[in-house]
PyMOL CGO cylinders between C-alpha atoms (Angstrom):
from pymol import cmd
from pymol.cgo import CYLINDER

trace = [
    CYLINDER, 0.12, 0.12, 0.11, 1.43, 3.28, -1.20, 0.3, 1, 1, 1, 1, 1, 1,
    CYLINDER, 1.43, 3.28, -1.20, 1.41, 6.46, 0.97, 0.3, 1, 1, 1, 1, 1, 1,
    CYLINDER, 1.41, 6.46, 0.97, -1.19, 8.24, -2.08, 0.3, 1, 1, 1, 1, 1, 1,
    CYLINDER, -1.19, 8.24, -2.08, -3.28, 5.27, -1.26, 0.3, 1, 1, 1, 1, 1, 1,
    CYLINDER, -3.28, 5.27, -1.26, -4.23, 7.74, 1.87, 0.3, 1, 1, 1, 1, 1, 1,
    CYLINDER, -4.23, 7.74, 1.87, -4.10, 11.24, 0.47, 0.3, 1, 1, 1, 1, 1, 1,
    CYLINDER, -4.10, 11.24, 0.47, -7.85, 11.75, 0.28, 0.3, 1, 1, 1, 1, 1, 1,
    CYLINDER, -7.85, 11.75, 0.28, -7.97, 10.72, 3.94, 0.3, 1, 1, 1, 1, 1, 1,
    CYLINDER, -7.97, 10.72, 3.94, -5.29, 13.33, 4.91, 0.3, 1, 1, 1, 1, 1, 1,
    CYLINDER, -5.29, 13.33, 4.91, -6.89, 15.92, 2.42, 0.3, 1, 1, 1, 1, 1, 1,
    CYLINDER, -6.89, 15.92, 2.42, -10.35, 15.24, 4.89, 0.3, 1, 1, 1, 1, 1, 1,
    CYLINDER, -10.35, 15.24, 4.89, -8.57, 15.65, 7.87, 0.3, 1, 1, 1, 1, 1, 1,
    CYLINDER, -8.57, 15.65, 7.87, -6.92, 19.00, 7.27, 0.3, 1, 1, 1, 1, 1, 1,
    CYLINDER, -6.92, 19.00, 7.27, -9.92, 20.53, 5.87, 0.3, 1, 1, 1, 1, 1, 1,
    CYLINDER, -9.92, 20.53, 5.87, -12.45, 19.43, 8.85, 0.3, 1, 1, 1, 1, 1, 1,
    CYLINDER, -12.45, 19.43, 8.85, -14.19, 22.19, 11.17, 0.3, 1, 1, 1, 1, 1, 1,
    CYLINDER, -14.19, 22.19, 11.17, -16.99, 21.91, 13.37, 0.3, 1, 1, 1, 1, 1, 1,
    CYLINDER, -16.99, 21.91, 13.37, -19.27, 23.66, 15.96, 0.3, 1, 1, 1, 1, 1, 1,
    CYLINDER, -19.27, 23.66, 15.96, -20.79, 22.71, 18.94, 0.3, 1, 1, 1, 1, 1, 1,
    CYLINDER, -20.79, 22.71, 18.94, -24.32, 23.38, 20.72, 0.3, 1, 1, 1, 1, 1, 1,
    CYLINDER, -24.32, 23.38, 20.72, -24.37, 23.36, 23.84, 0.3, 1, 1, 1, 1, 1, 1,
    CYLINDER, -24.37, 23.36, 23.84, -27.98, 23.09, 24.73, 0.3, 1, 1, 1, 1, 1, 1,
    CYLINDER, -27.98, 23.09, 24.73, -27.93, 22.85, 28.58, 0.3, 1, 1, 1, 1, 1, 1,
    CYLINDER, -27.93, 22.85, 28.58, -26.90, 26.95, 28.22, 0.3, 1, 1, 1, 1, 1, 1,
    CYLINDER, -26.90, 26.95, 28.22, -28.98, 28.06, 25.90, 0.3, 1, 1, 1, 1, 1, 1,
    CYLINDER, -28.98, 28.06, 25.90, -29.76, 31.59, 25.23, 0.3, 1, 1, 1, 1, 1, 1,
    CYLINDER, -29.76, 31.59, 25.23, -32.63, 32.74, 23.93, 0.3, 1, 1, 1, 1, 1, 1,
    CYLINDER, -32.63, 32.74, 23.93, -33.78, 36.17, 22.92, 0.3, 1, 1, 1, 1, 1, 1,
    CYLINDER, -33.78, 36.17, 22.92, -37.57, 37.77, 22.09, 0.3, 1, 1, 1, 1, 1, 1,
    CYLINDER, -37.57, 37.77, 22.09, -38.89, 40.36, 20.52, 0.3, 1, 1, 1, 1, 1, 1,
    CYLINDER, -38.89, 40.36, 20.52, -42.13, 42.48, 20.10, 0.3, 1, 1, 1, 1, 1, 1,
    CYLINDER, -42.13, 42.48, 20.10, -44.19, 40.47, 17.17, 0.3, 1, 1, 1, 1, 1, 1,
    CYLINDER, -44.19, 40.47, 17.17, -43.60, 41.60, 13.96, 0.3, 1, 1, 1, 1, 1, 1,
    CYLINDER, -43.60, 41.60, 13.96, -42.24, 38.38, 12.39, 0.3, 1, 1, 1, 1, 1, 1,
    CYLINDER, -42.24, 38.38, 12.39, -38.89, 39.19, 15.06, 0.3, 1, 1, 1, 1, 1, 1,
    CYLINDER, -38.89, 39.19, 15.06, -36.30, 36.49, 14.16, 0.3, 1, 1, 1, 1, 1, 1,
    CYLINDER, -36.30, 36.49, 14.16, -37.26, 36.28, 10.43, 0.3, 1, 1, 1, 1, 1, 1,
    CYLINDER, -37.26, 36.28, 10.43, -33.62, 36.85, 10.25, 0.3, 1, 1, 1, 1, 1, 1,
    CYLINDER, -33.62, 36.85, 10.25, -30.55, 36.45, 11.58, 0.3, 1, 1, 1, 1, 1, 1,
    CYLINDER, -30.55, 36.45, 11.58, -26.73, 36.75, 11.60, 0.3, 1, 1, 1, 1, 1, 1,
    CYLINDER, -26.73, 36.75, 11.60, -23.99, 36.01, 14.61, 0.3, 1, 1, 1, 1, 1, 1,
    CYLINDER, -23.99, 36.01, 14.61, -21.58, 38.29, 14.05, 0.3, 1, 1, 1, 1, 1, 1,
    CYLINDER, -21.58, 38.29, 14.05, -18.44, 38.42, 16.49, 0.3, 1, 1, 1, 1, 1, 1,
    CYLINDER, -18.44, 38.42, 16.49, -17.66, 42.01, 17.22, 0.3, 1, 1, 1, 1, 1, 1,
    CYLINDER, -17.66, 42.01, 17.22, -14.83, 44.01, 15.41, 0.3, 1, 1, 1, 1, 1, 1,
    CYLINDER, -14.83, 44.01, 15.41, -14.09, 46.31, 18.45, 0.3, 1, 1, 1, 1, 1, 1,
    CYLINDER, -14.09, 46.31, 18.45, -14.59, 44.50, 21.63, 0.3, 1, 1, 1, 1, 1, 1,
    CYLINDER, -14.59, 44.50, 21.63, -12.57, 40.58, 21.60, 0.3, 1, 1, 1, 1, 1, 1,
    CYLINDER, -12.57, 40.58, 21.60, -15.14, 39.16, 24.11, 0.3, 1, 1, 1, 1, 1, 1,
    CYLINDER, -15.14, 39.16, 24.11, -18.19, 40.23, 22.58, 0.3, 1, 1, 1, 1, 1, 1,
    CYLINDER, -18.19, 40.23, 22.58, -20.63, 38.94, 19.70, 0.3, 1, 1, 1, 1, 1, 1,
    CYLINDER, -20.63, 38.94, 19.70, -24.17, 40.19, 18.37, 0.3, 1, 1, 1, 1, 1, 1,
    CYLINDER, -24.17, 40.19, 18.37, -26.79, 38.39, 17.28, 0.3, 1, 1, 1, 1, 1, 1,
    CYLINDER, -26.79, 38.39, 17.28, -28.60, 40.78, 14.12, 0.3, 1, 1, 1, 1, 1, 1,
    CYLINDER, -28.60, 40.78, 14.12, -32.34, 40.22, 14.23, 0.3, 1, 1, 1, 1, 1, 1,
    CYLINDER, -32.34, 40.22, 14.23, -34.46, 41.64, 11.64, 0.3, 1, 1, 1, 1, 1, 1,
    CYLINDER, -34.46, 41.64, 11.64, -38.38, 41.81, 11.85, 0.3, 1, 1, 1, 1, 1, 1,
    CYLINDER, -38.38, 41.81, 11.85, -40.09, 43.07, 8.82, 0.3, 1, 1, 1, 1, 1, 1,
    CYLINDER, -40.09, 43.07, 8.82, -43.53, 43.52, 10.35, 0.3, 1, 1, 1, 1, 1, 1,
    CYLINDER, -43.53, 43.52, 10.35, -42.67, 45.68, 13.18, 0.3, 1, 1, 1, 1, 1, 1,
    CYLINDER, -42.67, 45.68, 13.18, -45.02, 48.80, 13.06, 0.3, 1, 1, 1, 1, 1, 1,
    CYLINDER, -45.02, 48.80, 13.06, -43.55, 51.66, 11.43, 0.3, 1, 1, 1, 1, 1, 1,
    CYLINDER, -43.55, 51.66, 11.43, -42.24, 49.86, 8.30, 0.3, 1, 1, 1, 1, 1, 1,
    CYLINDER, -42.24, 49.86, 8.30, -39.88, 46.68, 10.28, 0.3, 1, 1, 1, 1, 1, 1,
    CYLINDER, -39.88, 46.68, 10.28, -37.23, 46.85, 12.82, 0.3, 1, 1, 1, 1, 1, 1,
    CYLINDER, -37.23, 46.85, 12.82, -33.75, 45.64, 13.24, 0.3, 1, 1, 1, 1, 1, 1,
    CYLINDER, -33.75, 45.64, 13.24, -32.39, 44.91, 16.73, 0.3, 1, 1, 1, 1, 1, 1,
    CYLINDER, -32.39, 44.91, 16.73, -28.85, 44.11, 17.83, 0.3, 1, 1, 1, 1, 1, 1,
    CYLINDER, -28.85, 44.11, 17.83, -28.45, 41.13, 20.94, 0.3, 1, 1, 1, 1, 1, 1,
    CYLINDER, -28.45, 41.13, 20.94, -25.73, 40.71, 22.94, 0.3, 1, 1, 1, 1, 1, 1,
    CYLINDER, -25.73, 40.71, 22.94, -25.51, 37.34, 23.35, 0.3, 1, 1, 1, 1, 1, 1,
    CYLINDER, -25.51, 37.34, 23.35, -23.31, 37.52, 26.86, 0.3, 1, 1, 1, 1, 1, 1,
    CYLINDER, -23.31, 37.52, 26.86, -25.75, 39.85, 28.13, 0.3, 1, 1, 1, 1, 1, 1,
    CYLINDER, -25.75, 39.85, 28.13, -29.01, 38.02, 27.07, 0.3, 1, 1, 1, 1, 1, 1,
    CYLINDER, -29.01, 38.02, 27.07, -30.59, 41.63, 26.06, 0.3, 1, 1, 1, 1, 1, 1,
    CYLINDER, -30.59, 41.63, 26.06, -31.54, 43.18, 22.38, 0.3, 1, 1, 1, 1, 1, 1,
    CYLINDER, -31.54, 43.18, 22.38, -31.70, 46.44, 21.43, 0.3, 1, 1, 1, 1, 1, 1,
    CYLINDER, -31.70, 46.44, 21.43, -34.16, 47.69, 18.72, 0.3, 1, 1, 1, 1, 1, 1,
    CYLINDER, -34.16, 47.69, 18.72, -32.84, 49.75, 15.96, 0.3, 1, 1, 1, 1, 1, 1,
    CYLINDER, -32.84, 49.75, 15.96, -35.02, 51.94, 14.23, 0.3, 1, 1, 1, 1, 1, 1,
    CYLINDER, -35.02, 51.94, 14.23, -33.45, 54.39, 11.29, 0.3, 1, 1, 1, 1, 1, 1,
    CYLINDER, -33.45, 54.39, 11.29, -34.11, 58.14, 11.50, 0.3, 1, 1, 1, 1, 1, 1,
    CYLINDER, -34.11, 58.14, 11.50, -36.17, 59.15, 8.90, 0.3, 1, 1, 1, 1, 1, 1,
    CYLINDER, -36.17, 59.15, 8.90, -36.64, 62.69, 9.68, 0.3, 1, 1, 1, 1, 1, 1,
    CYLINDER, -36.64, 62.69, 9.68, -34.56, 64.07, 6.55, 0.3, 1, 1, 1, 1, 1, 1,
    CYLINDER, -34.56, 64.07, 6.55, -36.30, 61.37, 3.86, 0.3, 1, 1, 1, 1, 1, 1,
    CYLINDER, -36.30, 61.37, 3.86, -38.21, 63.58, 1.58, 0.3, 1, 1, 1, 1, 1, 1,
    CYLINDER, -38.21, 63.58, 1.58, -42.44, 64.10, 2.86, 0.3, 1, 1, 1, 1, 1, 1,
    CYLINDER, -42.44, 64.10, 2.86, -43.32, 61.70, -0.01, 0.3, 1, 1, 1, 1, 1, 1,
    CYLINDER, -43.32, 61.70, -0.01, -41.23, 58.47, 0.59, 0.3, 1, 1, 1, 1, 1, 1,
    CYLINDER, -41.23, 58.47, 0.59, -43.14, 55.30, 2.11, 0.3, 1, 1, 1, 1, 1, 1,
    CYLINDER, -43.14, 55.30, 2.11, -41.79, 53.65, 4.75, 0.3, 1, 1, 1, 1, 1, 1,
    CYLINDER, -41.79, 53.65, 4.75, -45.25, 52.30, 6.34, 0.3, 1, 1, 1, 1, 1, 1,
    CYLINDER, -45.25, 52.30, 6.34, -44.46, 49.05, 4.11, 0.3, 1, 1, 1, 1, 1, 1,
    CYLINDER, -44.46, 49.05, 4.11, -40.81, 48.19, 3.72, 0.3, 1, 1, 1, 1, 1, 1,
    CYLINDER, -40.81, 48.19, 3.72, -40.30, 45.29, 5.67, 0.3, 1, 1, 1, 1, 1, 1,
    CYLINDER, -40.30, 45.29, 5.67, -37.18, 46.57, 7.20, 0.3, 1, 1, 1, 1, 1, 1,
    CYLINDER, -37.18, 46.57, 7.20, -35.11, 43.21, 8.44, 0.3, 1, 1, 1, 1, 1, 1,
    CYLINDER, -35.11, 43.21, 8.44, -36.14, 40.88, 5.94, 0.3, 1, 1, 1, 1, 1, 1,
    CYLINDER, -36.14, 40.88, 5.94, -32.27, 40.83, 5.35, 0.3, 1, 1, 1, 1, 1, 1,
    CYLINDER, -32.27, 40.83, 5.35, -29.35, 41.33, 7.46, 0.3, 1, 1, 1, 1, 1, 1,
    CYLINDER, -29.35, 41.33, 7.46, -25.65, 41.27, 7.73, 0.3, 1, 1, 1, 1, 1, 1,
    CYLINDER, -25.65, 41.27, 7.73, -23.11, 41.57, 9.68, 0.3, 1, 1, 1, 1, 1, 1,
    CYLINDER, -23.11, 41.57, 9.68, -19.79, 42.98, 8.54, 0.3, 1, 1, 1, 1, 1, 1,
    CYLINDER, -19.79, 42.98, 8.54, -17.18, 42.56, 11.52, 0.3, 1, 1, 1, 1, 1, 1,
    CYLINDER, -17.18, 42.56, 11.52, -14.20, 43.14, 9.52, 0.3, 1, 1, 1, 1, 1, 1,
    CYLINDER, -14.20, 43.14, 9.52, -15.43, 46.90, 9.41, 0.3, 1, 1, 1, 1, 1, 1,
    CYLINDER, -15.43, 46.90, 9.41, -17.79, 46.67, 12.24, 0.3, 1, 1, 1, 1, 1, 1,
    CYLINDER, -17.79, 46.67, 12.24, -20.87, 47.21, 11.06, 0.3, 1, 1, 1, 1, 1, 1,
    CYLINDER, -20.87, 47.21, 11.06, -24.34, 45.97, 9.90, 0.3, 1, 1, 1, 1, 1, 1,
    CYLINDER, -24.34, 45.97, 9.90, -26.61, 46.38, 7.40, 0.3, 1, 1, 1, 1, 1, 1,
    CYLINDER, -26.61, 46.38, 7.40, -30.52, 45.92, 8.10, 0.3, 1, 1, 1, 1, 1, 1,
    CYLINDER, -30.52, 45.92, 8.10, -32.61, 46.35, 4.51, 0.3, 1, 1, 1, 1, 1, 1,
    CYLINDER, -32.61, 46.35, 4.51, -35.78, 47.12, 3.30, 0.3, 1, 1, 1, 1, 1, 1,
    CYLINDER, -35.78, 47.12, 3.30, -36.79, 45.46, -0.28, 0.3, 1, 1, 1, 1, 1, 1,
    CYLINDER, -36.79, 45.46, -0.28, -40.36, 47.19, 0.01, 0.3, 1, 1, 1, 1, 1, 1,
    CYLINDER, -40.36, 47.19, 0.01, -39.29, 50.89, 0.08, 0.3, 1, 1, 1, 1, 1, 1,
    CYLINDER, -39.29, 50.89, 0.08, -41.40, 53.14, -2.75, 0.3, 1, 1, 1, 1, 1, 1,
    CYLINDER, -41.40, 53.14, -2.75, -41.18, 56.50, -3.58, 0.3, 1, 1, 1, 1, 1, 1,
    CYLINDER, -41.18, 56.50, -3.58, -44.42, 57.78, -5.63, 0.3, 1, 1, 1, 1, 1, 1,
    CYLINDER, -44.42, 57.78, -5.63, -44.04, 59.64, -8.95, 0.3, 1, 1, 1, 1, 1, 1,
    CYLINDER, -44.04, 59.64, -8.95, -45.84, 60.90, -11.57, 0.3, 1, 1, 1, 1, 1, 1,
    CYLINDER, -45.84, 60.90, -11.57, -45.40, 59.97, -14.82, 0.3, 1, 1, 1, 1, 1, 1,
    CYLINDER, -45.40, 59.97, -14.82, -46.65, 60.69, -18.07, 0.3, 1, 1, 1, 1, 1, 1,
    CYLINDER, -46.65, 60.69, -18.07, -48.62, 58.34, -20.08, 0.3, 1, 1, 1, 1, 1, 1,
    CYLINDER, -48.62, 58.34, -20.08, -50.69, 58.25, -23.28, 0.3, 1, 1, 1, 1, 1, 1,
    CYLINDER, -50.69, 58.25, -23.28, -53.76, 59.00, -21.23, 0.3, 1, 1, 1, 1, 1, 1,
    CYLINDER, -53.76, 59.00, -21.23, -52.05, 61.66, -19.19, 0.3, 1, 1, 1, 1, 1, 1,
    CYLINDER, -52.05, 61.66, -19.19, -50.12, 61.95, -15.82, 0.3, 1, 1, 1, 1, 1, 1,
    CYLINDER, -50.12, 61.95, -15.82, -50.53, 59.33, -13.18, 0.3, 1, 1, 1, 1, 1, 1,
    CYLINDER, -50.53, 59.33, -13.18, -48.70, 58.39, -9.95, 0.3, 1, 1, 1, 1, 1, 1,
    CYLINDER, -48.70, 58.39, -9.95, -47.34, 55.31, -9.82, 0.3, 1, 1, 1, 1, 1, 1,
    CYLINDER, -47.34, 55.31, -9.82, -45.17, 53.69, -6.28, 0.3, 1, 1, 1, 1, 1, 1,
    CYLINDER, -45.17, 53.69, -6.28, -41.50, 53.00, -7.85, 0.3, 1, 1, 1, 1, 1, 1,
    CYLINDER, -41.50, 53.00, -7.85, -40.32, 49.89, -5.28, 0.3, 1, 1, 1, 1, 1, 1,
    CYLINDER, -40.32, 49.89, -5.28, -36.71, 51.04, -4.69, 0.3, 1, 1, 1, 1, 1, 1,
    CYLINDER, -36.71, 51.04, -4.69, -35.44, 49.20, -1.86, 0.3, 1, 1, 1, 1, 1, 1,
    CYLINDER, -35.44, 49.20, -1.86, -33.11, 50.88, 1.16, 0.3, 1, 1, 1, 1, 1, 1,
    CYLINDER, -33.11, 50.88, 1.16, -30.48, 49.36, 3.24, 0.3, 1, 1, 1, 1, 1, 1,
    CYLINDER, -30.48, 49.36, 3.24, -29.77, 50.81, 6.44, 0.3, 1, 1, 1, 1, 1, 1,
    CYLINDER, -29.77, 50.81, 6.44, -25.70, 51.13, 7.39, 0.3, 1, 1, 1, 1, 1, 1,
    CYLINDER, -25.70, 51.13, 7.39, -25.49, 50.84, 11.11, 0.3, 1, 1, 1, 1, 1, 1,
    CYLINDER, -25.49, 50.84, 11.11, -21.91, 51.64, 12.71, 0.3, 1, 1, 1, 1, 1, 1,
    CYLINDER, -21.91, 51.64, 12.71, -20.61, 49.50, 16.07, 0.3, 1, 1, 1, 1, 1, 1,
    CYLINDER, -20.61, 49.50, 16.07, -18.94, 51.73, 18.85, 0.3, 1, 1, 1, 1, 1, 1,
    CYLINDER, -18.94, 51.73, 18.85, -17.98, 50.88, 22.13, 0.3, 1, 1, 1, 1, 1, 1,
    CYLINDER, -17.98, 50.88, 22.13, -21.56, 50.55, 23.35, 0.3, 1, 1, 1, 1, 1, 1,
    CYLINDER, -21.56, 50.55, 23.35, -23.16, 48.57, 20.74, 0.3, 1, 1, 1, 1, 1, 1,
    CYLINDER, -23.16, 48.57, 20.74, -24.45, 49.95, 16.83, 0.3, 1, 1, 1, 1, 1, 1,
    CYLINDER, -24.45, 49.95, 16.83, -25.32, 53.09, 16.95, 0.3, 1, 1, 1, 1, 1, 1,
    CYLINDER, -25.32, 53.09, 16.95, -29.15, 53.87, 17.05, 0.3, 1, 1, 1, 1, 1, 1,
    CYLINDER, -29.15, 53.87, 17.05, -29.30, 56.24, 14.17, 0.3, 1, 1, 1, 1, 1, 1,
    CYLINDER, -29.30, 56.24, 14.17, -27.77, 54.67, 11.08, 0.3, 1, 1, 1, 1, 1, 1,
    CYLINDER, -27.77, 54.67, 11.08, -26.74, 56.23, 7.78, 0.3, 1, 1, 1, 1, 1, 1,
    CYLINDER, -26.74, 56.23, 7.78, -29.17, 55.51, 5.06, 0.3, 1, 1, 1, 1, 1, 1,
    CYLINDER, -29.17, 55.51, 5.06, -27.20, 54.14, 2.46, 0.3, 1, 1, 1, 1, 1, 1,
    CYLINDER, -27.20, 54.14, 2.46, -28.58, 55.58, -1.10, 0.3, 1, 1, 1, 1, 1, 1,
    CYLINDER, -28.58, 55.58, -1.10, -27.45, 52.71, -2.49, 0.3, 1, 1, 1, 1, 1, 1,
    CYLINDER, -27.45, 52.71, -2.49, -31.42, 52.02, -4.01, 0.3, 1, 1, 1, 1, 1, 1,
    CYLINDER, -31.42, 52.02, -4.01, -31.68, 50.50, -7.42, 0.3, 1, 1, 1, 1, 1, 1,
    CYLINDER, -31.68, 50.50, -7.42, -34.77, 50.83, -9.81, 0.3, 1, 1, 1, 1, 1, 1,
    CYLINDER, -34.77, 50.83, -9.81, -35.32, 50.20, -13.33, 0.3, 1, 1, 1, 1, 1, 1,
    CYLINDER, -35.32, 50.20, -13.33, -38.30, 50.68, -15.25, 0.3, 1, 1, 1, 1, 1, 1,
    CYLINDER, -38.30, 50.68, -15.25, -39.49, 48.25, -17.72, 0.3, 1, 1, 1, 1, 1, 1,
    CYLINDER, -39.49, 48.25, -17.72, -42.34, 50.46, -18.99, 0.3, 1, 1, 1, 1, 1, 1,
    CYLINDER, -42.34, 50.46, -18.99, -40.03, 53.37, -19.99, 0.3, 1, 1, 1, 1, 1, 1,
    CYLINDER, -40.03, 53.37, -19.99, -36.51, 52.41, -22.01, 0.3, 1, 1, 1, 1, 1, 1,
    CYLINDER, -36.51, 52.41, -22.01, -35.07, 55.91, -21.65, 0.3, 1, 1, 1, 1, 1, 1,
    CYLINDER, -35.07, 55.91, -21.65, -35.63, 55.59, -18.04, 0.3, 1, 1, 1, 1, 1, 1,
    CYLINDER, -35.63, 55.59, -18.04, -32.88, 54.17, -16.08, 0.3, 1, 1, 1, 1, 1, 1,
    CYLINDER, -32.88, 54.17, -16.08, -31.91, 54.76, -12.32, 0.3, 1, 1, 1, 1, 1, 1,
    CYLINDER, -31.91, 54.76, -12.32, -29.28, 53.50, -10.09, 0.3, 1, 1, 1, 1, 1, 1,
]
cmd.load_cgo(trace, "trace")
């Protein structure tokens, strides 16, 4: 028997990684309804070596959804809602589903919470006149980690994508 006969086993042993669930010391988080826990992401802290964050979305929470950051060690959650006071008055956030997608970025100490149903009304001239319609843009909010957790007033990212298939001259990026 040659060493090459065992090489698949050696490669397998080198690439094995594992994890363990502690069923005796579980941690659970509860939020107000609104589909709390619809999306989750576990993220090590980028600033604190002994901290981990559980990012939790609740897309049906009142006001268009919410995003919570839970401290795994303390078992506490802080709900974060974006500050929309500077948004244009015509923007519609009530049914945006904030928290459908959450993503942690520990390398840059930040988290994203996205709302795919963010809408903006727009007047459009059609053959039969001017009509108001809703542009489905989607919206993401960037939360920056600080020494106390995550900022409660996130920076709104203007990465709205809209392609209008009704008018070939209109493309928003």
